[in-house]
MDAnalysis code that builds the backbone (N, CA, C; Angstrom):
import MDAnalysis as mda
import numpy as np

u = mda.Universe.empty(648, n_residues=216, atom_resindex=np.repeat(np.arange(216), 3), trajectory=True)
u.add_TopologyAttr("name", ["N", "CA", "C"] * 216)
u.add_TopologyAttr("resid", np.arange(1, 217))
u.add_TopologyAttr("resname", ["UNK", "UNK", "UNK", "UNK", "UNK", "UNK", "UNK", "UNK", "UNK", "UNK", "UNK", "UNK", "UNK", "UNK", "UNK", "UNK", "UNK", "UNK", "UNK", "UNK", "UNK", "UNK", "UNK", "UNK", "UNK", "UNK", "UNK", "UNK", "UNK", "UNK", "UNK", "UNK", "UNK", "UNK", "UNK", "UNK", "UNK", "UNK", "UNK", "UNK", "UNK", "UNK", "UNK", "UNK", "UNK", "UNK", "UNK", "UNK", "UNK", "UNK", "UNK", "UNK", "UNK", "UNK", "UNK", "UNK", "UNK", "UNK", "UNK", "UNK", "UNK", "UNK", "UNK", "UNK", "UNK", "UNK", "UNK", "UNK", "UNK", "UNK", "UNK", "UNK", "UNK", "UNK", "UNK", "UNK", "UNK", "UNK", "UNK", "UNK", "UNK", "UNK", "UNK", "UNK", "UNK", "UNK", "UNK", "UNK", "UNK", "UNK", "UNK", "UNK", "UNK", "UNK", "UNK", "UNK", "UNK", "UNK", "UNK", "UNK", "UNK", "UNK", "UNK", "UNK", "UNK", "UNK", "UNK", "UNK", "UNK", "UNK", "UNK", "UNK", "UNK", "UNK", "UNK", "UNK", "UNK", "UNK", "UNK", "UNK", "UNK", "UNK", "UNK", "UNK", "UNK", "UNK", "UNK", "UNK", "UNK", "UNK", "UNK", "UNK", "UNK", "UNK", "UNK", "UNK", "UNK", "UNK", "UNK", "UNK", "UNK", "UNK", "UNK", "UNK", "UNK", "UNK", "UNK", "UNK", "UNK", "UNK", "UNK", "UNK", "UNK", "UNK", "UNK", "UNK", "UNK", "UNK", "UNK", "UNK", "UNK", "UNK", "UNK", "UNK", "UNK", "UNK", "UNK", "UNK", "UNK", "UNK", "UNK", "UNK", "UNK", "UNK", "UNK", "UNK", "UNK", "UNK", "UNK", "UNK", "UNK", "UNK", "UNK", "UNK", "UNK", "UNK", "UNK", "UNK", "UNK", "UNK", "UNK", "UNK", "UNK", "UNK", "UNK", "UNK", "UNK", "UNK", "UNK", "UNK", "UNK", "UNK", "UNK", "UNK", "UNK", "UNK", "UNK", "UNK", "UNK", "UNK", "UNK", "UNK", "UNK", "UNK", "UNK", "UNK"])
u.atoms.positions = np.array([
    [124.684, 139.556, 69.375],
    [123.395, 139.810, 69.993],
    [123.612, 140.253, 71.442],
    [123.003, 141.366, 71.789],
    [123.106, 141.856, 73.163],
    [121.857, 141.433, 73.923],
    [122.058, 140.831, 75.095],
    [120.958, 140.215, 75.826],
    [120.903, 140.729, 77.259],
    [119.719, 141.194, 77.669],
    [119.507, 141.556, 79.066],
    [119.180, 140.291, 79.836],
    [120.018, 139.956, 80.814],
    [119.796, 138.780, 81.653],
    [119.194, 139.247, 82.969],
    [117.913, 138.970, 83.146],
    [117.198, 139.354, 84.368],
    [117.354, 138.222, 85.377],
    [117.828, 138.571, 86.565],
    [118.180, 137.534, 87.530],
    [119.592, 137.047, 87.308],
    [120.449, 137.938, 86.830],
    [121.815, 137.552, 86.454],
    [122.624, 137.011, 87.622],
    [122.317, 137.458, 88.836],
    [123.105, 137.008, 89.982],
    [122.683, 135.634, 90.491],
    [121.647, 135.059, 89.918],
    [121.273, 133.692, 90.244],
    [122.231, 132.715, 89.596],
    [122.081, 131.440, 89.931],
    [123.064, 130.459, 89.457],
    [122.987, 130.229, 87.947],
    [121.786, 130.131, 87.401],
    [121.666, 130.013, 85.949],
    [122.148, 131.298, 85.297],
    [121.780, 132.432, 85.868],
    [122.175, 133.719, 85.317],
    [123.681, 133.879, 85.224],
    [124.397, 133.470, 86.253],
    [125.855, 133.587, 86.240],
    [126.464, 132.693, 85.162],
    [125.955, 131.472, 85.045],
    [126.439, 130.593, 83.978],
    [126.180, 131.227, 82.611],
    [124.978, 131.791, 82.449],
    [124.600, 132.358, 81.153],
    [125.474, 133.548, 80.789],
    [125.660, 134.464, 81.719],
    [126.501, 135.628, 81.437],
    [127.928, 135.193, 81.113],
    [128.443, 134.217, 81.838],
    [129.797, 133.718, 81.585],
    [129.915, 133.141, 80.179],
    [128.950, 132.309, 79.797],
    [128.976, 131.720, 78.460],
    [128.875, 132.786, 77.379],
    [128.015, 133.758, 77.596],
    [127.834, 134.816, 76.602],
    [129.089, 135.661, 76.442],
    [129.703, 135.996, 77.549],
    [130.899, 136.837, 77.479],
    [132.088, 136.096, 76.878],
    [132.036, 134.771, 76.911],
    [133.105, 133.972, 76.312],
    [132.803, 133.551, 74.882],
    [131.687, 134.034, 74.342],
    [131.295, 133.675, 72.979],
    [131.601, 134.819, 72.017],
    [131.531, 134.523, 70.741],
    [131.737, 135.548, 69.721],
    [130.423, 136.172, 69.264],
    [129.299, 135.557, 69.651],
    [127.999, 135.975, 69.116],
    [127.159, 136.772, 70.093],
    [127.505, 136.732, 71.390],
    [126.663, 137.352, 72.404],
    [127.441, 138.319, 73.286],
    [126.706, 139.295, 73.793],
    [127.178, 140.142, 74.873],
    [126.040, 140.272, 75.875],
    [126.369, 140.108, 77.151],
    [125.342, 140.139, 78.189],
    [125.283, 141.493, 78.874],
    [124.070, 141.875, 79.233],
    [123.825, 143.017, 80.103],
    [123.171, 142.448, 81.352],
    [123.899, 142.444, 82.448],
    [123.448, 141.766, 83.661],
    [122.604, 142.692, 84.524],
    [121.338, 142.315, 84.746],
    [120.463, 143.086, 85.637],
    [120.556, 142.493, 87.032],
    [121.028, 143.310, 87.979],
    [121.271, 142.867, 89.353],
    [120.515, 143.761, 90.326],
    [120.344, 143.252, 91.560],
    [119.549, 143.996, 92.549],
    [120.333, 145.104, 93.232],
    [121.646, 144.916, 93.400],
    [122.426, 145.947, 94.081],
    [123.852, 145.959, 93.535],
    [124.516, 147.064, 93.751],
    [125.840, 147.277, 93.169],
    [126.867, 146.295, 93.708],
    [126.654, 145.788, 94.919],
    [127.603, 144.850, 95.504],
    [127.733, 143.565, 94.675],
    [126.725, 143.266, 93.867],
    [126.753, 142.055, 93.044],
    [127.513, 142.242, 91.730],
    [127.967, 143.464, 91.459],
    [128.514, 143.788, 90.139],
    [129.898, 143.205, 89.870],
    [130.691, 142.967, 90.899],
    [132.091, 142.579, 90.711],
    [132.244, 141.348, 89.820],
    [131.441, 140.318, 90.069],
    [131.521, 139.078, 89.282],
    [131.387, 139.371, 87.797],
    [130.440, 140.226, 87.442],
    [130.142, 140.490, 86.041],
    [131.137, 141.461, 85.414],
    [131.605, 142.393, 86.195],
    [132.607, 143.330, 85.689],
    [133.903, 142.609, 85.330],
    [134.244, 141.576, 86.096],
    [135.449, 140.788, 85.790],
    [135.306, 140.066, 84.450],
    [134.070, 139.785, 84.064],
    [133.813, 139.139, 82.774],
    [133.720, 140.147, 81.630],
    [133.728, 141.427, 81.988],
    [133.579, 142.471, 80.976],
    [132.142, 142.731, 80.585],
    [131.206, 142.261, 81.415],
    [129.782, 142.433, 81.110],
    [129.270, 143.748, 81.672],
    [128.389, 144.373, 80.918],
    [127.708, 145.577, 81.389],
    [126.725, 145.188, 82.487],
    [126.583, 146.029, 83.499],
    [125.623, 145.764, 84.563],
    [124.654, 146.929, 84.697],
    [123.464, 146.616, 85.188],
    [122.462, 147.637, 85.475],
    [121.755, 147.228, 86.761],
    [121.616, 148.163, 87.688],
    [121.038, 147.861, 88.991],
    [119.550, 148.206, 88.995],
    [118.729, 147.181, 89.006],
    [117.271, 147.341, 89.054],
    [116.706, 146.174, 89.857],
    [115.828, 146.489, 90.796],
    [115.130, 145.459, 91.566],
    [113.818, 145.135, 90.860],
    [113.490, 143.856, 90.770],
    [112.253, 143.453, 90.094],
    [110.997, 143.981, 90.786],
    [111.136, 144.455, 92.014],
    [109.981, 145.028, 92.696],
    [109.814, 146.517, 92.374],
    [110.716, 147.058, 91.548],
    [110.535, 148.421, 91.057],
    [109.510, 148.432, 89.933],
    [109.278, 149.608, 89.349],
    [108.205, 149.745, 88.364],
    [108.649, 149.306, 86.964],
    [107.676, 149.210, 86.079],
    [107.927, 148.771, 84.704],
    [108.921, 149.692, 84.011],
    [108.796, 150.989, 84.256],
    [109.664, 151.952, 83.578],
    [111.140, 151.723, 83.926],
    [111.413, 151.358, 85.179],
    [112.801, 151.097, 85.582],
    [113.368, 149.885, 84.854],
    [112.549, 148.842, 84.727],
    [112.990, 147.634, 84.019],
    [113.135, 147.931, 82.525],
    [112.205, 148.727, 81.989],
    [112.267, 149.084, 80.563],
    [113.546, 149.854, 80.254],
    [113.963, 150.708, 81.167],
    [115.201, 151.460, 80.950],
    [116.392, 150.517, 80.892],
    [116.355, 149.465, 81.733],
    [117.427, 148.469, 81.714],
    [117.451, 147.708, 80.389],
    [116.270, 147.582, 79.751],
    [116.147, 146.817, 78.505],
    [116.424, 147.643, 77.251],
    [116.785, 148.885, 77.417],
    [117.076, 149.716, 76.254],
    [118.313, 149.198, 75.518],
    [118.231, 149.214, 74.196],
    [119.362, 148.887, 73.317],
    [119.849, 147.444, 73.480],
    [118.922, 146.525, 73.767],
    [119.287, 145.106, 73.736],
    [118.429, 144.426, 72.669],
    [118.858, 143.248, 72.264],
    [118.158, 142.497, 71.218],
    [117.220, 141.440, 71.771],
    [117.418, 141.068, 73.032],
    [116.585, 140.033, 73.643],
    [116.632, 140.180, 75.156],
    [115.597, 139.640, 75.793],
    [115.522, 139.601, 77.259],
    [115.391, 138.145, 77.679],
    [116.184, 137.745, 78.673],
    [116.067, 136.408, 79.250],
    [115.697, 136.556, 80.719],
    [114.584, 135.956, 81.112],
    [114.124, 136.036, 82.508],
    [114.532, 134.758, 83.220],
    [115.565, 134.858, 84.052],
    [116.040, 133.708, 84.823],
    [115.803, 133.894, 86.315],
    [115.132, 134.960, 86.703],
    [114.963, 135.294, 88.119],
    [114.026, 134.314, 88.810],
    [114.248, 134.141, 90.096],
    [113.371, 133.314, 90.920],
    [113.473, 133.742, 92.367],
    [112.391, 133.568, 93.101],
    [112.369, 134.017, 94.495],
    [113.194, 133.121, 95.404],
    [113.463, 131.887, 94.969],
    [114.261, 130.979, 95.778],
    [113.401, 130.093, 96.663],
    [114.001, 129.003, 97.097],
    [113.255, 127.983, 97.848],
    [112.949, 128.388, 99.284],
    [113.634, 129.388, 99.792],
    [113.501, 129.715, 101.211],
    [112.750, 131.027, 101.461],
    [112.070, 131.528, 100.462],
    [111.275, 132.739, 100.644],
    [109.812, 132.363, 100.798],
    [109.025, 133.315, 101.254],
    [107.607, 133.057, 101.471],
    [106.778, 133.291, 100.225],
    [105.449, 133.091, 100.389],
    [104.538, 133.258, 99.267],
    [104.553, 134.688, 98.742],
    [104.826, 135.655, 99.637],
    [104.835, 137.052, 99.202],
    [105.913, 137.295, 98.151],
    [107.121, 136.785, 98.381],
    [108.200, 136.963, 97.408],
    [107.938, 136.169, 96.135],
    [107.292, 135.023, 96.274],
    [106.940, 134.241, 95.086],
    [106.031, 135.058, 94.180],
    [105.060, 135.734, 94.773],
    [104.151, 136.578, 93.987],
    [104.895, 137.767, 93.399],
    [105.726, 138.428, 94.195],
    [106.360, 139.668, 93.767],
    [107.466, 139.447, 92.737],
    [108.131, 138.303, 92.768],
    [109.234, 138.041, 91.835],
    [108.800, 137.142, 90.690],
    [108.312, 135.950, 91.022],
    [108.031, 134.953, 89.985],
    [106.799, 135.276, 89.158],
    [105.862, 136.031, 89.724],
    [104.685, 136.436, 88.960],
    [104.754, 137.905, 88.572],
    [104.683, 138.800, 89.547],
    [104.644, 140.227, 89.216],
    [105.939, 140.680, 88.545],
    [107.073, 140.199, 89.029],
    [108.343, 140.572, 88.408],
    [108.438, 140.107, 86.973],
    [107.945, 138.897, 86.714],
    [107.966, 138.375, 85.348],
    [107.042, 139.171, 84.440],
    [105.832, 139.442, 84.915],
    [104.871, 140.203, 84.106],
    [105.396, 141.610, 83.826],
    [105.982, 142.251, 84.829],
    [106.538, 143.588, 84.611],
    [107.677, 143.554, 83.602],
    [108.462, 142.495, 83.626],
    [109.566, 142.382, 82.660],
    [109.030, 142.210, 81.247],
    [107.967, 141.433, 81.107],
    [107.321, 141.266, 79.795],
    [106.824, 142.612, 79.282],
    [106.151, 143.348, 80.154],
    [105.636, 144.657, 79.756],
    [106.764, 145.647, 79.484],
    [107.848, 145.535, 80.249],
    [108.999, 146.415, 80.044],
    [109.656, 146.156, 78.695],
    [109.708, 144.890, 78.292],
    [110.271, 144.560, 76.980],
    [109.463, 145.237, 75.881],
    [108.153, 145.252, 76.027],
    [107.303, 145.932, 75.049],
    [107.625, 147.425, 75.003],
    [107.727, 148.031, 76.174],
    [108.023, 149.473, 76.250],
    [109.362, 149.781, 75.585],
    [110.341, 148.902, 75.798],
    [111.688, 149.125, 75.258],
    [111.811, 148.713, 73.792],
    [110.751, 148.112, 73.250],
    [110.787, 147.697, 71.848],
    [111.615, 146.447, 71.602],
    [111.726, 145.594, 72.618],
    [112.477, 144.339, 72.482],
    [111.483, 143.214, 72.219],
    [111.612, 142.532, 71.088],
    [110.642, 141.506, 70.720],
    [110.990, 140.109, 71.246],
    [112.274, 139.774, 71.305],
    [112.676, 138.406, 71.671],
    [112.711, 138.256, 73.182],
    [112.051, 137.233, 73.692],
    [111.927, 137.044, 75.146],
    [112.007, 135.558, 75.468],
    [112.957, 135.203, 76.337],
    [113.108, 133.826, 76.787],
    [112.715, 133.751, 78.262],
    [111.786, 132.871, 78.587],
    [111.347, 132.681, 79.969],
    [111.846, 131.343, 80.491],
    [112.545, 131.379, 81.630],
    [112.902, 130.142, 82.317],
    [111.822, 129.889, 83.356],
    [111.071, 128.840, 83.142],
    [109.908, 128.559, 83.962],
    [110.168, 127.362, 84.867],
    [109.110, 126.789, 85.409],
    [109.188, 125.560, 86.172],
    [108.940, 124.384, 85.226],
    [109.288, 123.170, 85.652],
    [109.226, 122.024, 84.758],
    [107.826, 121.809, 84.178],
    [106.812, 121.949, 85.003],
    [105.429, 121.755, 84.539],
    [104.560, 122.828, 85.169],
    [104.011, 123.695, 84.349],
    [103.188, 124.797, 84.870],
    [101.743, 124.693, 84.400],
    [101.353, 123.513, 83.951],
    [99.963, 123.334, 83.549],
    [99.059, 123.345, 84.774],
    [97.785, 123.620, 84.558],
    [96.819, 123.691, 85.642],
    [96.873, 122.437, 86.519],
    [97.009, 121.274, 85.887],
    [97.054, 120.022, 86.635],
    [98.246, 119.967, 87.589],
    [99.340, 120.616, 87.181],
    [100.544, 120.611, 88.015],
    [100.340, 121.431, 89.282],
    [99.562, 122.498, 89.189],
    [99.253, 123.304, 90.379],
    [98.451, 122.466, 91.363],
    [97.446, 121.763, 90.851],
    [96.547, 120.992, 91.707],
    [97.255, 119.808, 92.361],
    [98.258, 119.252, 91.687],
    [98.938, 118.070, 92.217],
    [100.199, 118.399, 93.014],
    [100.615, 119.665, 93.023],
    [101.844, 120.048, 93.717],
    [101.657, 120.012, 95.230],
    [102.713, 119.724, 96.001],
    [102.636, 119.825, 97.465],
    [102.243, 121.248, 97.864],
    [101.527, 121.419, 98.986],
    [101.055, 122.756, 99.395],
    [102.153, 123.814, 99.436],
    [103.358, 123.420, 99.829],
    [104.441, 124.403, 99.931],
    [104.967, 124.840, 98.570],
    [104.742, 123.999, 97.546],
    [105.273, 124.276, 96.211],
    [104.222, 124.828, 95.258],
    [102.955, 124.618, 95.576],
    [101.868, 125.029, 94.691],
    [101.867, 126.534, 94.379],
    [102.139, 127.426, 95.347],
    [102.159, 128.855, 95.010],
    [103.195, 129.208, 93.951],
    [104.341, 128.545, 93.995],
    [105.394, 128.779, 92.995],
    [104.928, 128.329, 91.617],
    [104.337, 127.142, 91.544],
    [103.854, 126.637, 90.260],
    [102.754, 127.543, 89.717],
    [101.872, 128.004, 90.606],
    [100.793, 128.904, 90.182],
    [101.358, 130.211, 89.638],
    [102.353, 130.763, 90.328],
    [102.966, 132.009, 89.869],
    [103.592, 131.825, 88.493],
    [104.306, 130.735, 88.306],
    [104.934, 130.460, 87.015],
    [103.874, 130.223, 85.932],
    [102.793, 129.543, 86.299],
    [101.703, 129.284, 85.347],
    [101.170, 130.591, 84.774],
    [100.834, 131.517, 85.649],
    [100.225, 132.758, 85.168],
    [101.231, 133.666, 84.465],
    [102.496, 133.625, 84.883],
    [103.529, 134.380, 84.160],
    [103.692, 133.830, 82.748],
    [103.704, 132.504, 82.626],
    [103.808, 131.882, 81.305],
    [102.616, 132.253, 80.428],
    [101.423, 132.211, 81.005],
    [100.223, 132.541, 80.245],
    [100.253, 133.994, 79.776],
    [100.730, 134.881, 80.632],
    [100.831, 136.301, 80.259],
    [101.766, 136.463, 79.063],
    [102.881, 135.748, 79.106],
    [103.847, 135.835, 78.011],
    [103.258, 135.287, 76.716],
    [102.560, 134.154, 76.802],
    [101.977, 133.560, 75.602],
    [100.917, 134.453, 74.968],
    [100.296, 135.293, 75.781],
    [99.267, 136.194, 75.263],
    [99.827, 137.541, 74.820],
    [101.131, 137.718, 74.969],
    [101.778, 138.952, 74.515],
    [102.058, 138.845, 73.023],
    [102.548, 139.938, 72.454],
    [102.922, 139.910, 71.036],
    [104.433, 139.742, 70.878],
    [105.085, 139.249, 71.923],
    [106.536, 139.080, 71.878],
    [106.911, 137.771, 71.189],
    [108.122, 137.719, 70.675],
    [108.667, 136.491, 70.083],
    [109.243, 135.652, 71.221],
    [108.377, 134.903, 71.872],
    [108.755, 134.231, 73.107],
    [109.172, 132.779, 72.890],
    [109.948, 132.287, 73.845],
    [110.181, 130.856, 74.036],
    [110.164, 130.617, 75.539],
    [109.458, 129.562, 75.965],
    [109.399, 129.208, 77.377],
    [110.129, 127.887, 77.575],
    [111.134, 127.903, 78.436],
    [111.943, 126.724, 78.711],
    [111.586, 126.196, 80.093],
    [111.259, 124.894, 80.160],
    [110.850, 124.247, 81.407],
    [111.919, 123.237, 81.828],
    [112.896, 123.647, 82.651],
    [113.953, 122.699, 83.047],
    [113.488, 121.746, 84.138],
    [114.105, 120.560, 84.158],
    [113.848, 119.600, 85.221],
    [114.506, 120.044, 86.517],
    [114.685, 119.100, 87.435],
    [115.285, 119.412, 88.730],
    [116.704, 119.926, 88.539],
    [116.952, 121.142, 88.990],
    [118.232, 121.797, 88.751],
    [119.304, 121.301, 89.700],
    [120.500, 121.067, 89.153],
    [121.647, 120.654, 89.959],
    [122.831, 121.567, 89.664],
    [123.835, 121.483, 90.513],
    [125.069, 122.238, 90.305],
    [126.169, 121.367, 89.714],
    [125.796, 120.209, 89.160],
    [126.767, 119.354, 88.498],
    [127.339, 120.042, 87.262],
    [128.498, 119.602, 86.837],
    [129.069, 120.120, 85.600],
    [128.171, 119.729, 84.433],
    [128.017, 120.646, 83.496],
    [127.171, 120.381, 82.351],
    [127.692, 119.232, 81.507],
    [126.763, 118.475, 80.927],
    [127.142, 117.361, 80.060],
    [127.124, 117.763, 78.591],
    [126.421, 118.866, 78.289],
    [126.295, 119.288, 76.899],
    [125.259, 118.501, 76.127],
    [124.548, 117.595, 76.814],
    [123.540, 116.776, 76.150],
    [122.241, 116.790, 76.944],
    [121.113, 116.859, 76.232],
    [119.814, 116.946, 76.884],
    [118.771, 116.113, 76.155],
    [117.656, 115.949, 76.809],
    [116.435, 115.456, 76.186],
    [115.483, 116.630, 76.198],
    [115.038, 117.074, 75.040],
    [114.194, 118.261, 74.932],
    [112.994, 117.973, 74.046],
    [111.798, 118.304, 74.558],
    [110.565, 118.129, 73.799],
    [109.457, 118.862, 74.537],
    [108.294, 118.955, 73.911],
    [107.162, 119.594, 74.589],
    [106.908, 118.922, 75.923],
    [107.058, 117.596, 75.973],
    [106.884, 116.855, 77.219],
    [107.899, 115.725, 77.285],
    [108.668, 115.683, 78.383],
    [109.650, 114.624, 78.596],
    [109.452, 114.049, 79.994],
    [110.054, 112.897, 80.243],
    [110.001, 112.318, 81.584],
    [110.783, 113.208, 82.543],
    [110.313, 113.260, 83.779],
    [111.006, 114.066, 84.784],
    [112.431, 113.588, 84.987],
    [113.304, 114.526, 85.305],
    [114.694, 114.193, 85.538],
    [115.447, 115.425, 85.990],
    [116.743, 115.298, 86.103],
    [117.599, 116.398, 86.538],
    [118.280, 117.052, 85.346],
    [118.807, 118.247, 85.588],
    [119.625, 118.915, 84.579],
    [120.539, 119.927, 85.264],
    [121.832, 119.941, 84.925],
    [122.738, 120.939, 85.499],
    [122.363, 122.353, 85.034],
    [122.519, 123.295, 85.928],
    [122.223, 124.697, 85.581],
    [123.084, 125.175, 84.412],
    [124.308, 124.671, 84.347],
    [125.192, 125.049, 83.243],
    [124.592, 124.649, 81.896],
    [123.955, 123.484, 81.838],
    [123.324, 123.047, 80.595],
    [122.087, 123.881, 80.269],
    [121.365, 124.313, 81.301],
    [120.217, 125.204, 81.050],
    [120.696, 126.486, 80.378],
    [121.812, 127.024, 80.865],
    [122.369, 128.235, 80.257],
    [122.738, 127.996, 78.793],
    [123.307, 126.845, 78.509],
    [123.666, 126.522, 77.122],
    [122.428, 126.375, 76.252],
    [121.356, 125.809, 76.808],
    [120.095, 125.695, 76.073],
    [119.531, 127.081, 75.752],
    [119.645, 128.004, 76.693],
    [119.167, 129.373, 76.446],
    [119.894, 129.981, 75.253],
    [121.203, 129.843, 75.214],
    [121.970, 130.400, 74.107],
    [121.583, 129.752, 72.782],
    [121.432, 128.442, 72.780],
    [121.039, 127.744, 71.556],
    [119.647, 128.181, 71.111],
    [118.769, 128.439, 72.070],
    [117.413, 128.908, 71.763],
    [117.452, 130.283, 71.111],
    [118.275, 131.171, 71.635],
    [118.402, 132.513, 71.057],
    [118.955, 132.462, 69.631],
    [119.726, 131.436, 69.336],
    [120.327, 131.297, 68.007],
    [119.368, 130.680, 66.982],
    [118.229, 130.189, 67.449],
    [117.309, 129.488, 66.561],
    [115.913, 130.093, 66.609],
    [115.566, 130.847, 65.579],
    [114.248, 131.476, 65.527],
    [113.118, 130.466, 65.395],
    [113.451, 129.208, 65.070],
    [112.410, 128.187, 64.982],
    [111.793, 127.895, 66.346],
    [112.434, 128.361, 67.419],
    [111.899, 128.143, 68.766],
    [110.893, 129.213, 69.170],
    [110.733, 130.230, 68.343],
    [109.801, 131.315, 68.680],
    [108.373, 130.779, 68.735],
    [107.663, 131.163, 69.784],
    [106.280, 130.735, 69.947],
    [106.142, 129.327, 70.492],
    [107.245, 128.763, 71.006],
    [107.203, 127.386, 71.494],
    [107.601, 127.320, 72.967],
    [107.233, 126.226, 73.603],
    [107.689, 125.914, 74.951],
    [108.103, 124.449, 74.986],
    [109.100, 124.144, 75.813],
    [109.578, 122.776, 75.866],
    [110.238, 122.481, 77.203],
    [110.224, 121.209, 77.568],
    [110.868, 120.733, 78.779],
    [112.256, 120.197, 78.444],
    [113.181, 120.311, 79.398],
    [114.534, 119.805, 79.191],
    [115.031, 119.078, 80.434],
    [115.675, 117.951, 80.218],
    [116.385, 117.207, 81.259],
    [117.672, 116.678, 80.623],
    [118.555, 116.179, 81.444],
    [119.772, 115.574, 80.910],
    [119.412, 114.392, 80.008],
    [120.083, 114.307, 78.878],
    [119.777, 113.244, 77.925],
    [120.990, 112.862, 77.113],
    [120.742, 112.429, 75.877],
    [121.822, 111.929, 75.022],
    [122.038, 112.750, 73.758],
    [121.246, 113.810, 73.570],
    [121.335, 114.588, 72.346],
    [122.112, 115.879, 72.592],
    [123.119, 116.182, 71.781],
    [123.833, 117.455, 71.917],
    [122.858, 118.625, 71.927],
    [123.140, 119.608, 72.765],
    [122.190, 120.690, 73.024],
    [121.736, 121.394, 71.745],
    [122.662, 121.793, 70.903],
    [122.262, 122.518, 69.693],
    [121.363, 121.664, 68.806],
    [121.685, 120.396, 68.698],
    [120.863, 119.490, 67.894],
    [119.474, 119.328, 68.516],
    [119.412, 119.217, 69.827],
    [118.133, 119.042, 70.512],
    [117.241, 120.261, 70.333],
    [117.826, 121.457, 70.432],
    [117.048, 122.688, 70.309],
    [116.533, 122.867, 68.881],
    [117.349, 122.556, 67.899],
    [116.932, 122.673, 66.505],
    [115.734, 121.767, 66.218],
    [115.673, 120.639, 66.906],
    [114.611, 119.658, 66.640],
    [113.299, 119.979, 67.337],
    [113.271, 121.019, 68.148],
    [112.043, 121.355, 68.896],
    [110.906, 121.695, 67.941],
])
């Protein structure tokens, strides 16, 4: 399966491309913002395509040509303003969804925030609420599309080594999860069509990742 990884130069994206390139079932196409970011992925033997999420739908659609799935792992980051949150986490996500349609790619995996329900926006700290709102509306746009989507809601992300075990369900208690394990969950999700049309939260737990994803 060939997969376009949007936001490949992010921390989850790098883990995901690495895992895919080391697998027998996947090949990654890394979408990056500039050519200077390509070296990491070229060393892995991954194809790269330079497209900024602030470009138009047609540019993103061209990047999505001849792939079997799109994974959106992009994020504006904790140190950007509300403008970048809107342009990347909302508009960039929506444009990627529309680009997948243009390119004829049905499978779409969205990496969202842990809780994007309306109540989560209202209860979030003022500095975090715009991010949750952006993710909320991006998720809603995806759910209203005709794509074969799955929305993954990871807990607090860490750079710890992956444990290979998670707690996954529509709703779980808040907790942490290594980015490496999120990448493994994405791969397991792509391998299981039973996850199509579903969304679930994930944190570190006691269930092996593949088993946890199958049980969703």
